[in-house]
N, C-alpha and C positions, 0 to 999 in steps of 0.2 A: 842649544836650548830646545827642549821639547815642551809643547803645550798638551796636557792631558785633560780629557773630559772624563770624570769619574762619576758614575751613578751609584749612590749609596742608599741602602735601605735596611730596615730592621723591623721585625715584628715579634721578637722575644726579649724578655727581660727589660732592661732600661733602654728602650728604643732610642730615645733622644740622646742618652749618654753614649750609646754605640755610634750614632752619627757624629757626635762631637769628638769622639776618639779618633776618627779619620782626619778631621780638620786639625786636631792637635798634632797628630803624627806627621801630617804634611807640613806643618809649621810655616816658615817663611816662603815656601813654594806656592802657597795659596794666593791666587790673583782674583778669584771670584767664587762666590757661593750663592746658591739660590735660597729662597725661603724653603721652609720645611712643608711638605705636603703629606696628607694622609690618604692612603689609597687601599682599595680592596685588593686582596691577593690575586695573582695571575695563576691559572692552571687549575687542575682538578682536585687538589688537596684542600679540604676545609681547614681554615686557620684564621687567626686574627688579622686585622688590618695592619698595613705597613706604614712606617714613616719613611719618606723618601726625600732626597735632595740631590743636587748636582754640584760637584766641586770642580773648579778649574784650577789647574796648577801648572807652573813652569818650573823646570829643573834642568840644569846643564848636565847633570850626572846620570839622569835616567833616560833610557830609550823605552820603547814600547814594552819590552820584556821586563825592564826595571819597574815600570808602573804596574805590571801584572804581579810581580813579586811584592811590591809595596802593598797592593790590595790584599793579597793572600796573607801577608804578615798581619795586617789590621784584622782580618777575619780570624786568624789563629788566636790573636790576643783577646778577641771578644768571645772565644770559646765556640766558634763556628764548627759544626759537624756537617758532613755531607752524606747523611744516611738515607735521605728520602728526596728523590728528584722533585723539584718544585715545592718542597716542604718548607715549613717555618724555619727561620734562621735568626740568630742573634745579630748577624751582620752580613750583608752582601755588598761587595765592592766590585762593580763591573767597569772595566776599561771600555768606554764607549768609542773614543777616538783619541788618536795621538798624532797631531800635526797633519791630519788628513791622509795619513798613510793607509794603504790597502794591504792586507795580509790574509792569506788563506791558511795560515798555520793552524792546525787543529787545537793547539794549545792557546792561541790568542788570535782569533779572527777579528780583523779590523776593516771597516768600522764594525762595531758590535752588530751581529747579523739580525737582531730583532728590534734594535733601537727605534727604527723608523715607524714601527707599529705600536709602540708603547707610550701612552700618554704620561705614565709615571716617570719616564725618562725625558720626554720632549718638553713637557710643561715646565719642569724645574730648569732644564737647560736654557729654554727661551728666557726664563726669568733671570738667570745668571748672565746670559749673553744674548741680548736681543738680535744680534747680527749672526748668530750661530748658523753653521752649515754642516750638514751630514752628507758625505759623499757628493759634495758640490750643490746640494739642494738646500735652500733655506729651511731651517727648522720650522719657521712660521708656515711655510707651504705644506710641510709634512703634517703639522698640527691641523691645518684646514682640511686635510684629506681624511682625518680620523672620524670614526663614528661618534656622533655627539654624546652617546651614552658612555663611551670610553672616557671622553673629556670630563663629563659630569662626575665621574668617580674619583677625580683628583681634586681634593679639598685642601686649600691653603690653610696652614696653621700659624697665623701670626703670633699666637701666644708662645711659640717655641722659636725664639730669636737666634737661630744658628748663624745667620748672616751678620749679626753684631760682632762676631768673633773674627771676621775677615772683611777685607774690602770687596765690594761688588765690582764686577766687570761691566762696563757700560760702553755706549757708543763713543 
């Protein structure tokens, strides 16, 4: 059994529908999902705001590479193109963590190399799993170390009830 933490985001097209498509594709593997958050884009490319969430999933058949392929498949079905680095996207599925495994494989570095500095990953992850840890460090500790301006840019969207489609992971 592997536990995957997937960060999902979209800022093109039916943003909420793209997030839902990942939840639907994961099906019964879903064991937790955060609320949806709206966030400003990261990086130098001007673009619209993202909707972001974190999905927790357990699956006996998937290892870390399997979760990467799952995410890429979801992105392909959403029409994702990779023409502009840090550019807008219909769907982005990042494998943040798989069972605490460490990997330096350039195809899939685990844990995700920039997750600890991104409020749009950490805030939803903390929401989905209050006891979450990244590389042994509590996500709550990582959140406390972030710039308050970074945290202020993560706005919860209770009007978009993604969590109603799956059970939430709790203490």
